[in-house]
C-alpha positions, 0 to 999 in steps of 0.5 A: 527470536531465541536470543530474547525470550523463551516460550515460558517467559512469554507465557508468564508475561501474558498471564501477568498482563491478563490478571486484572481482567483483560479479555485478550493479551498479545505480544509482538516482538520485532527484530528489524534490519533496515537499509536506506539510501537517498541521493539528490543531484547525484550525491548521496545525501542520506544513508541509514543502515542498522538494526532495531528491536523491541516489544509491544504489549496489547491488552483488550477488554471490550472497547478498551485497549491498553498498549505499551512498548519497549526496547528493553527486553529484560524479562523482569522489566517486561513483567513490570510493564505487563503489571503496569499495563494491566492497571488500565484494564479492570475486570474480574481477575483471570488465571489462565493455563496458557499452552501455545499451539504448534508454532507457525514458522514462515521464512522469506522466499527472498533469493538474495538476502539484502543484508548480505549485499555490500553497501557499496553495491547498493550505492552503485545501483542508486548511482546507476539509476541516477546516471541512466536518467541524466544520460537519457536527455539533456533536459534532465537537470536533477534526479532524486533516487531512494533505495530501501530494504527491510528484513523484519523478523517478528514473533507474535503470541497471544492468550488465544494460544497463537504463536507465529514466527515470521520473516518478511523481506522487502526491497524498493528503489524509486526515482524522481527525474526533473526536466527543464526547458526555457519556460517550465519544469516537469517531473517523472517518477518511477518505482520498483519494489516487492516482497523480495530480496536483492534479486529484484535489481537485475542487471539493468533494472535500475538503469531502465527505471532511470530511463523511464522516469527521465522520458516521462519528465521530458515528454511532459515538456511538450505536452499541451494543457489539458481541457477541463469538463465532464468526459469519459476517462480511460484509466490504463492498467499502466496507471496502477490501482490508485483509484481502487486504493483511495476511492474504494479501498479505505472505505472498505476498511472495517475500523472506518466502517465501524466508526461510521466514517465510510460511504459503504457502511450498512451496505453489505449485499447491496449493489455498489458498483457496476456488474463488471466490477469485482474488488479483492484484497489479497496479501497472498500474491507472490512477491508483491509489495503488500504481500505477507504470510501472516498479518501483524496479529498472526492471522494467516493471510487470505484473499478477501473478496470485497466486491463481487460482480458489483455487490458488496460482499465483505469488509477488511478487519483486524482482530479487535474491529472484528470482535466488536462487530461480531465478524472474523479477522480477514488478516488485515491487522497491520502495524508500522513497528512494535511501537504501534498497535495494529489497525485495519489496513489494505495489502494488495488491493485490486480490481479483477480483470474483465473481458474487454480488449484495452485497445477497443476500450480506447477506440470506443471513446469519441472525446475523452482522457486516457490516464497512464500514470496517476499522481497523488490525491485526496479522498473523503472516506465518509462521502467517497469524494476524491480528487487525484492528479494525473501524472501522465495523460493523453487526449482521445479523439475519435477513438485514437490517442491524439496528444499528451496533456499536462495539468489534469486532475480527476474529481469524483465520488468513489461509489459513483465512479464504480457504478459508472464503469462501462468497460473492464479490460482483460489486462492488469497492472500493478503499482506500489506505494506506502500507505499512511493511516493513523500515524503509521505507514505500511507497504502496499500494492494496488492494481487494476485492468484498463477501465472506461469510466463515464462522466468523470470531471476532468480538471484542466488548464483550458476549457471548451472543446478540444477537437485540436489538430493531432500530433 
C-alpha cells in the first residue's frame, strides 16, 4: 500500500472527514488482483485477468452513515471527497489528534501465490477437470467449469486509531456436469476452494472433481422419483452446512436482528434448539473459504459461539450494528469491495460435532430420507421458514440405504428444525459458497455433522407409502 498514501495523508483525510461532527471515520483501501476462467462445452468462453484498486470512505453519526468511494487516489482529490462526504453529517465540529496504534500486518499463508502461476497452467487445470468429467461416462454431454483466484491486499484505518494491513488469497474451482439419456437430463455439481493459493490444485484435484460431478449426474439418471410427506430426514455431513447457513445463520446476523427481520430477535438466553446443538461462526479456521485474519473493518477474527447446548448465546455484529445496540463487534463486518460499505456477514458457520455414530443414525430410521448433497433454496429470516432442493438423496428403509431418489425438496422452519434434531454425528463436513446479501457477495463456508431431524416435510414427485423393492 506504500504506493498510494502514507500515514500522514490518511490521518489528514480522516480528520477532514470528521470535522463536521461524525462520530467515526474510516478508510478502506483495496488493491486486488483477480483471475477468472470459465469454460462451457470444453471451450474457454470467458477469461478475466487484471487488477483493480480504490478507496472507500465511511462516516458514522448515530444512525446516519455516509459512504463514498473512488479509484482516484490522488491525495488532493481524496481531501475534496472527504469534505463533500462530511457535508452529509452535521453535528458539533471536531478537531482530533489522530495517532495510529502499532500497525497490524497480516500476510497470506498461501504456499503458491496464484498470481505467479502462468495463465496457461490455470487453463490447463480447467481443461483437465472438463476432460475428466467427459471421460467418466458416455452419458455426460456437456460440462461447465469455473476457476477463480483472488489476491486482495487491504489497508483499513479509522479514527479510533486502528491501522490494519492485510493480505487475503483465495482459490476456487467448480464444475457442473450434465448427463442425458433418452428421456431426461441431470446435473452434478462439485467445487473445491479455500483461503489458499494454487497448492489447492494438487496433481489430481481437478481430475477428481470432474469425475465426482460426472458420477453424481449419471447416477441421477437411474434415480427413482422421491416420495413426499412428513418423515425423519438424515442430513449427511457430506451435504455441507446449507441448512445451518440459510435456515439459522442469516437469522443470527445482528443487522437483521436489529431491524426486526429475524426469528431470533429478543431470544438471547432462550432455548432455540435441541440440547445436542451448538452453532459457531469461526473465521479463524485454517484454510477454509470463509476464513480471514481481520474482517473488513479491521477487527481481529474470532470464534463466535452463537448457540451453545441449544441456548442462544450471541449474535454476529459489524461495528455499526454493535454500536447501535450496545454490543461489541464480533469481526463479522464484510464487504464485497471498496465500493461497498460493510455489513454483518457470516464467515465459516457450523454445527459442532456430537457423539453419535453416523451409521447408527441411519440405522435408527425405519422410513426416511438421507440427504448427501444439498441444492439451492430460499429462507424467510423473519419467520425462519425455508425450502431447499435436494441435489442427492436416498430413501432409508428399515435402517438401510435402499435406493437413490430425485426431485426431492425439504420444507420447514429453521428454529423448529433445530428443536427437532434427535441425533448429532461425530463427523463434520464442509461446503463452500458465495453468499449474497445487500447487493454484495462474500466467500463463505458452512459445515455440519450428520444430523437426524424428525418430522421434516419432504416434497417429492410421488405420494404414498414407499416400501418398494430395494436396488
